[in-house]
C-alpha positions as CSV (number, residue, x, y, z in Angstrom):
1,M,-10.9,41.8,-26.9
2,S,-8.7,44.7,-27.9
3,T,-6.2,44.4,-31.0
4,V,-4.4,47.4,-28.7
5,P,-3.1,46.0,-25.5
6,R,-3.6,48.2,-22.7
7,S,-4.9,51.7,-24.2
8,T,-5.7,54.5,-23.1
9,A,-7.5,55.9,-25.9
10,F,-10.8,55.9,-24.3
11,L,-9.4,58.2,-21.2
12,T,-10.1,61.4,-22.6
13,D,-13.3,62.9,-23.3
14,H,-16.2,63.1,-26.0
15,Y,-15.7,66.3,-27.8
16,E,-12.5,65.1,-28.6
17,L,-13.4,63.4,-30.9
18,T,-15.9,65.5,-32.3
19,M,-13.7,68.3,-32.8
20,L,-11.6,66.2,-34.6
21,R,-14.0,64.7,-36.7
22,A,-16.1,68.5,-37.9
23,A,-11.6,69.4,-37.9
24,L,-10.9,66.5,-40.7
25,R,-13.8,68.0,-42.8
26,S,-12.3,71.4,-42.2
27,G,-8.9,71.0,-43.1
28,A,-8.0,72.3,-40.1
29,A,-6.6,69.3,-38.9
30,G,-3.7,69.1,-40.6
31,R,-2.3,72.4,-39.3
32,R,0.7,72.9,-37.2
33,A,-0.2,73.7,-33.7
34,V,1.4,74.4,-30.3
35,F,-0.7,73.5,-27.4
36,E,0.4,74.7,-24.0
37,V,0.3,73.1,-20.0
38,F,0.7,76.2,-17.5
39,T,-1.8,77.3,-14.5
40,R,-3.2,80.7,-14.3
41,S,-2.6,79.9,-10.2
42,L,-1.1,78.2,-7.4
43,P,-3.2,77.0,-3.9
44,A,-4.1,80.3,-2.0
45,G,-0.7,80.1,0.0
46,R,1.6,77.8,-2.0
47,R,4.8,79.0,-2.5
48,Y,5.1,76.5,-5.8
49,G,4.1,73.7,-6.7
50,V,5.8,70.4,-7.8
51,V,5.5,68.9,-11.4
52,A,4.9,65.6,-11.1
53,G,3.1,62.4,-13.7
54,T,5.3,62.9,-16.4
55,G,6.7,59.0,-16.6
56,R,3.1,58.1,-16.5
57,L,1.8,60.3,-19.4
58,L,4.3,59.2,-21.5
59,A,3.8,55.8,-20.5
60,A,-0.3,56.9,-21.8
61,I,1.0,58.5,-24.3
62,E,2.6,55.3,-25.8
63,D,-0.5,53.5,-25.6
64,F,-3.1,56.1,-26.8
65,R,-3.5,53.9,-29.8
66,F,-7.5,52.8,-31.6
67,G,-8.1,49.6,-32.0
68,A,-10.6,47.5,-33.6
69,A,-12.7,47.1,-30.0
70,E,-12.4,50.9,-29.5
71,I,-13.3,52.0,-32.8
72,E,-16.4,49.4,-32.9
73,H,-17.8,51.6,-29.6
74,L,-17.6,54.8,-31.4
75,T,-19.2,54.9,-34.4
76,A,-22.2,52.3,-33.5
77,F,-22.6,55.2,-30.7
78,G,-22.5,57.9,-33.5
79,V,-19.1,59.5,-31.5
80,V,-17.4,60.0,-35.2
81,D,-17.9,58.6,-38.6
82,A,-16.7,55.8,-41.3
83,D,-14.2,58.9,-42.4
84,T,-12.9,59.5,-39.1
85,A,-12.9,56.2,-37.8
86,D,-10.2,55.1,-40.5
87,W,-7.6,58.3,-39.3
88,L,-7.9,56.7,-36.2
89,A,-7.5,53.7,-37.3
90,S,-4.0,54.4,-38.1
91,Y,-3.4,57.4,-34.8
92,R,-0.3,57.5,-33.2
93,F,1.4,60.9,-31.3
94,R,4.1,61.4,-34.9
95,G,4.9,64.9,-33.0
96,D,7.0,66.5,-30.4
97,I,6.9,67.2,-26.6
98,T,8.7,69.3,-24.0
99,G,8.7,70.1,-20.3
100,F,9.9,70.8,-17.2
101,A,11.6,68.0,-16.6
102,E,9.5,66.1,-13.8
103,G,10.3,66.8,-10.0
104,E,10.6,70.7,-10.3
105,P,9.2,72.7,-9.1
106,F,7.0,76.1,-11.0
107,L,5.1,79.1,-10.6
108,P,1.6,80.7,-11.9
109,D,2.0,81.5,-16.0
110,T,4.7,78.9,-16.9
111,P,4.6,76.6,-19.8
112,V,5.4,73.2,-18.0
113,L,4.8,71.0,-21.0
114,V,4.7,71.6,-24.7
115,V,2.8,69.7,-27.1
116,E,3.1,70.6,-30.8
117,G,2.0,68.2,-33.8
118,T,-0.9,68.6,-36.2
119,F,-3.7,69.5,-34.6
120,A,-5.4,66.5,-34.6
121,E,-3.1,64.4,-32.8
122,C,-2.2,67.0,-30.7
123,V,-5.9,67.8,-29.4
124,L,-6.8,64.3,-28.5
125,L,-4.2,64.3,-25.7
126,E,-5.8,66.8,-23.7
127,T,-7.9,65.1,-21.3
128,L,-5.2,63.3,-21.0
129,V,-3.1,64.9,-20.2
130,L,-4.4,67.8,-17.7
131,S,-6.2,64.0,-15.6
132,V,-2.1,62.9,-15.1
133,L,-0.5,66.4,-14.6
134,N,-3.6,67.8,-12.4
135,H,-3.8,64.4,-9.9
136,D,0.1,63.7,-9.4
137,S,0.9,67.3,-9.5
138,A,-0.9,68.1,-7.0
139,I,-0.2,65.5,-4.6
140,A,3.2,66.3,-5.1
141,A,2.8,69.9,-4.2
142,A,1.1,68.7,-1.0
143,G,4.1,66.4,-0.4
144,A,6.4,69.0,-0.9
145,R,5.1,70.5,1.8
146,M,4.8,68.0,4.1
147,I,8.7,67.4,3.7
148,A,9.8,70.3,4.2
149,A,7.8,70.9,7.9
150,A,9.4,67.4,8.8
151,G,12.8,68.2,8.4
152,R,14.7,65.4,8.4
153,R,11.8,62.8,10.0
154,P,11.4,60.3,7.8
155,C,7.4,60.7,5.9
156,L,5.6,57.3,5.2
157,E,3.2,57.7,2.5
158,M,-0.5,55.4,3.8
159,G,-3.3,57.1,1.6
160,G,-4.4,54.0,-0.3
161,R,-7.6,53.6,1.2
162,R,-8.7,57.0,0.9
163,T,-8.5,57.4,-2.5
164,H,-9.2,55.9,-5.3
165,E,-7.2,52.3,-6.5
166,Q,-5.3,53.8,-9.0
167,A,-5.5,57.3,-7.9
168,A,-3.7,55.6,-4.9
169,V,-0.9,54.3,-7.1
170,A,0.1,57.7,-8.6
171,A,0.1,59.4,-5.1
172,A,2.6,57.2,-3.2
173,R,4.6,57.6,-7.4
174,A,4.3,61.2,-6.8
175,A,5.0,61.3,-2.7
176,Y,8.3,59.8,-3.0
177,I,9.3,61.5,-6.0
178,V,9.3,64.8,-3.2
179,G,11.3,62.6,-0.7
180,F,8.7,60.3,0.9
181,A,10.8,57.6,2.2
182,A,8.0,54.2,1.4
183,T,4.3,53.6,0.8
184,S,2.2,50.6,2.3
185,N,1.1,50.5,-1.4
186,L,2.5,47.0,-3.2
187,E,1.6,48.4,-7.1
188,A,3.7,51.2,-6.4
189,A,6.3,49.4,-5.1
190,R,6.7,46.7,-8.6
191,D,5.9,49.5,-10.9
192,Y,8.1,52.4,-9.9
193,G,10.2,51.1,-7.3
194,V,8.7,52.8,-4.7
195,P,10.0,51.4,-1.3
196,S,6.6,49.7,1.0
197,V,6.8,48.9,4.5
198,G,3.6,47.4,7.0
199,T,3.3,46.1,10.4
200,S,-0.5,46.0,11.6
201,A,-3.5,47.4,12.2
202,H,-6.2,47.6,15.0
203,A,-7.2,44.7,13.3
204,F,-4.6,42.2,14.3
205,T,-4.9,43.2,18.2
206,L,-8.6,42.6,18.8
207,A,-8.0,39.7,16.4
208,H,-6.1,38.1,19.4
209,D,-7.4,37.3,22.9
210,S,-5.5,39.5,24.8
211,E,-2.7,42.4,23.8
212,P,0.8,40.4,24.9
213,E,-0.5,37.5,22.7
214,A,-1.2,39.6,19.6
215,F,1.6,41.6,20.5
216,A,4.4,38.5,21.3
217,A,2.5,37.2,17.8
218,Q,3.5,40.0,15.5
219,V,7.6,39.9,17.3
220,A,7.4,36.2,16.6
221,A,7.0,36.7,12.5
222,L,8.5,40.0,12.0
223,G,11.6,40.2,14.6
224,A,12.3,42.7,17.5
225,D,12.8,45.5,15.1
226,T,8.5,45.8,14.4
227,T,6.7,48.5,14.6
228,L,3.9,48.2,17.5
229,L,0.4,49.6,17.1
230,V,0.6,50.7,21.2
231,D,-3.4,52.2,20.9
232,T,-5.9,49.9,20.3
233,Y,-6.9,49.9,24.4
234,D,-4.9,51.8,26.4
235,V,-1.5,53.3,25.3
236,H,0.3,53.3,28.5
237,A,-0.4,49.6,28.5
238,G,-0.1,49.5,25.0
239,I,4.1,50.8,25.6
240,A,4.5,48.2,29.0
241,N,2.6,45.1,26.7
242,A,5.3,45.9,23.7
243,V,8.4,46.5,26.1
244,A,7.4,43.7,27.3
245,A,7.0,41.1,23.7
246,A,10.1,42.6,21.6
247,G,12.3,43.4,25.0
248,A,13.9,47.2,26.0
249,G,16.7,46.8,24.0
250,E,15.5,44.9,21.3
251,L,11.6,47.1,19.9
252,G,12.0,48.9,17.1
253,A,9.2,51.1,16.8
254,I,5.6,51.7,18.6
255,R,2.7,53.6,16.4
256,L,0.9,56.2,17.7
257,D,-2.8,56.6,15.5
258,S,-4.4,58.3,17.6
259,G,-5.3,61.5,20.5
260,D,-3.6,64.6,20.5
261,P,-0.1,63.4,18.4
262,V,2.0,66.3,20.8
263,T,0.7,65.2,23.9
264,V,0.2,61.4,24.0
265,A,3.8,61.5,21.9
266,R,5.6,63.8,24.8
267,A,4.3,61.0,27.6
268,A,5.2,58.1,25.5
269,R,9.2,58.7,24.7
270,A,9.1,59.7,28.9
271,Q,7.4,55.9,29.4
272,L,10.3,53.9,26.7
273,D,12.8,56.2,28.3
274,E,11.6,54.7,31.4
275,L,11.1,51.1,30.7
276,G,15.1,51.2,29.1
277,A,13.7,51.4,25.1
278,A,15.7,54.6,24.7
279,A,16.2,53.2,20.7
280,T,12.7,52.2,20.3
281,R,11.3,54.6,18.1
282,I,7.9,57.0,17.8
283,V,5.8,57.1,14.1
284,V,2.9,59.5,14.3
285,T,0.2,59.0,12.2
286,G,-3.0,60.3,12.0
287,D,-4.5,63.1,9.5
288,L,-1.4,64.3,9.8
289,D,-0.6,67.1,6.7
290,E,2.4,69.4,6.8
291,H,0.8,71.8,9.2
292,A,0.2,69.0,11.7
293,I,3.3,68.4,11.0
294,A,4.9,71.5,11.7
295,R,3.6,71.3,15.6
296,L,5.3,68.6,16.3
297,A,8.4,69.6,15.1
298,A,9.3,70.2,18.8
299,A,7.6,66.5,19.7
300,P,9.7,63.0,19.8
301,V,8.2,61.5,17.4
302,D,10.8,59.9,14.7
303,S,8.7,59.9,11.9
304,Y,5.1,60.3,10.3
305,G,2.8,57.7,8.1
306,V,0.5,60.2,5.8
307,G,-2.9,59.2,4.0
308,T,-5.8,60.8,3.8
309,R,-4.5,64.5,3.5
310,L,-1.3,64.0,1.1
311,V,-3.8,61.7,-1.2
312,T,-6.7,64.3,-1.0
313,G,-3.3,67.0,-1.8
314,A,-4.2,68.2,1.7
315,G,-7.0,70.4,0.0
316,A,-6.0,70.9,-3.0
317,P,-6.8,67.8,-5.1
318,T,-5.7,69.9,-9.1
319,A,-3.1,71.5,-10.1
320,G,-4.8,73.9,-12.2
321,F,-3.2,73.3,-14.9
322,V,-5.0,73.6,-18.4
323,Y,-3.7,72.5,-22.0
324,K,-4.4,76.3,-23.7
325,L,-3.5,76.4,-28.2
326,V,-1.5,78.6,-28.4
327,E,-0.1,78.7,-32.3
328,V,-1.2,77.6,-35.3
329,D,1.0,77.2,-38.7
330,G,3.6,79.5,-37.3
331,H,1.1,82.7,-35.6
332,P,0.3,83.2,-32.6
333,V,-3.0,82.3,-31.1
334,A,-4.6,83.6,-27.7
335,K,-8.1,83.8,-26.0
336,A,-9.4,87.3,-25.0
337,S,-12.3,85.4,-22.4
338,I,-12.3,87.9,-19.1
339,G,-10.5,86.3,-16.6
340,K,-8.8,83.6,-18.2
341,R,-6.7,85.2,-21.3
342,T,-3.6,83.7,-22.7
343,R,-0.6,84.6,-23.9
344,G,0.1,83.4,-28.1
345,G,2.7,82.5,-29.3
346,R,5.7,79.3,-28.1
347,K,7.5,79.5,-25.7
348,D,10.6,79.0,-23.9
349,V,11.2,79.7,-20.1
350,L,14.2,80.3,-17.9
351,R,15.2,79.8,-14.8
352,R,17.7,83.0,-13.8
353,L,20.3,82.1,-11.0
354,G,21.4,84.6,-8.7
355,P,25.4,85.0,-7.4
356,D,24.8,82.4,-5.0
357,G,22.5,80.1,-6.7
358,T,20.0,80.7,-5.3
359,A,16.9,81.5,-8.2
360,V,15.6,85.2,-8.6
361,A,12.6,84.7,-11.0
362,D,11.8,82.6,-13.9
363,L,11.3,84.5,-17.2
364,V,9.2,83.8,-19.9
365,M,10.0,84.1,-23.7
366,C,7.9,84.3,-26.3
367,R,9.9,82.1,-29.7
368,P,10.1,84.3,-32.7
369,L,7.4,83.6,-35.5
370,A,8.8,81.7,-38.3
371,D,9.8,84.6,-40.6
372,G,11.6,85.9,-37.8
373,S,9.2,88.7,-36.4
374,A,8.7,88.9,-32.2
375,P,4.8,88.3,-32.3
376,T,2.4,91.5,-32.0
377,P,0.6,92.3,-28.8
378,A,-2.7,91.5,-30.2
379,S,-1.9,88.0,-31.0
380,A,-0.7,87.8,-27.1
381,P,-3.7,90.1,-24.6
382,S,-2.7,90.2,-21.1
383,P,-4.1,91.9,-18.0
384,A,-1.0,95.0,-17.3
385,P,2.0,93.7,-15.1
386,L,2.8,94.2,-12.0
387,P,5.7,97.0,-11.3
388,V,7.8,95.6,-9.8
389,P,11.7,95.1,-10.7
390,V,13.7,92.6,-10.3
391,S,17.8,92.8,-11.3
392,A,19.2,90.1,-13.1
393,P,22.7,89.0,-13.0
394,A,25.3,89.7,-16.1
395,A,25.4,86.6,-17.3
396,R,23.4,84.8,-18.9
397,G,25.3,81.4,-18.3
398,A,23.0,82.5,-14.7
399,D,20.2,81.3,-16.7
400,R,18.7,77.4,-16.4
401,S,16.1,76.2,-19.7
402,L,13.7,74.6,-17.5
403,L,11.5,73.4,-20.5
404,V,13.2,69.9,-22.0
405,P,12.6,67.3,-24.9
406,L,10.2,64.7,-23.8
407,V,9.1,63.2,-27.7
408,R,10.7,63.5,-30.5
409,S,8.9,62.6,-33.6
410,G,7.3,61.0,-31.5
411,E,9.4,58.5,-29.8
412,L,10.6,59.3,-26.0
413,V,14.4,60.7,-26.5
414,D,14.7,58.4,-23.7
415,R,13.3,55.1,-22.2
416,A,14.5,55.9,-18.6
417,L,12.2,58.8,-18.2
418,V,9.5,56.3,-17.5
419,G,9.2,52.9,-15.0
420,A,10.9,53.6,-11.9
421,A,13.9,54.4,-13.5
422,G,11.9,57.9,-14.8
423,V,10.5,58.1,-11.3
424,A,14.0,57.7,-9.7
425,R,15.3,60.2,-11.9
426,A,12.4,62.4,-11.0
427,R,13.4,61.9,-6.9
428,A,16.9,63.3,-8.2
429,H,15.9,66.2,-9.9
430,H,13.6,67.7,-7.6
431,Q,16.1,67.3,-4.2
432,S,18.5,69.5,-5.9
433,A,15.8,71.8,-8.0
434,L,14.2,72.6,-4.9
435,E,17.6,73.3,-3.2
436,S,17.9,76.7,-5.9
437,L,14.8,78.0,-4.4
438,P,14.3,80.9,-1.9
439,A,15.2,79.3,1.9
440,G,11.4,80.9,2.2
441,A,9.8,79.1,-0.4
442,R,10.3,75.8,1.8
443,D,8.1,77.4,4.9
444,V,4.7,76.4,4.5
445,A,3.1,78.9,6.4
446,F,0.4,81.0,4.2
447,G,2.7,83.0,2.0
448,R,3.0,83.8,-1.7
449,P,4.5,82.7,-5.2
450,C,9.0,82.3,-4.2
451,L,9.9,83.5,-7.5
452,P,7.9,86.3,-9.7
453,V,7.6,85.7,-13.2
454,V,8.6,88.2,-16.2
455,F,7.4,88.1,-19.6
456,A,10.0,89.4,-21.6
457,G,8.8,92.8,-21.8
458,E,6.0,93.0,-19.8
459,G,7.7,93.4,-16.7
460,V,6.7,91.4,-13.7
461,R,3.3,89.3,-13.5
462,A,3.1,86.8,-10.3
463,S,5.6,88.5,-7.6
464,A,7.1,87.0,-3.8
């Protein structure tokens, strides 16, 4: 058994440890380093991304320790030598982390997380950081589009059976942050305070001798306000049986899980009204995504249950984040690889708001070097800027700093960043931050990023 409970140290790649081993020998391990997390582009047609997973990541970093069992495995298989094993035995992250608040919308090329410390302690976190943020942010971005398409109608997350069991918990958490009302996943409810819901599947109806018998049993157990699944056999007959079992004025809802949802929902609403069940709600499920939900906007639907398309990112299962070294001992460093260039230097990100409070641009600025000078252009090669002007308001007070402190000297700045409290905070922040984006940002039709990204001294890098 490991001496480190719930160690997350092996949620990483082999090469993180071979780099550490070589860096300890070369002396690079102790150099002061700054790593930034960003994406070079959004999925085609998306107007913004959403940062999610920060609370999970911070909790995982706290548990990123190498106990006796972990070190024994690494030495037995020759991954590390004795000196590296000794270094790992006392490892914990003691640096600083700043980042976008969880739930914050983001644009391409803006650093959403900054990790600062020694090269050795920071490089070990690369895979963990990317695996958490790439997954959760992909789910959050897809979920935000579904919420936008649904308008005031609630969305329920029910994708646990369509992904890895732990990914299901993370997906439910991310979906709740961007506005989903509840989840079917009990672990997400226990760990993160996400409300859980659920009634029955087709198997419950099939386990009884008849549909009326199944409905009567469910109503007896759960009450007339339950949701009855009416399409196991014939929808028209199912609705009649549901109303008979619960009572015309009592039946809470019916669920439709097959057929053309627009057509079926309209027929169901007409039948319910005719039977005197005008207050009975209609829940639609079955491979919904933001586009299917948008097509249902004019249909008589009260809520949506979303599974497969949500937990797979609606076609974009990763946010595309990368983790790149941008500064060593106070000096900018950058890749010059074709198609994968980076900008050197530690950066700040500001969201500029217009007079009406609506965001007009994200501004990215390199911090001065340790000697007070600005980074040289040669240290941060980049493509030519796009010639798109951005009018900036005169008042500096209209800028909102997006990078906020998360960890200082290895300690969380606030315990409420993790667990259920962190989820509640992120959900509230997402709603507030989303309201400041241009109205078109919430359009689920194919489009370009909703804001330009402006690099100080370079002009516009990405435009709306």
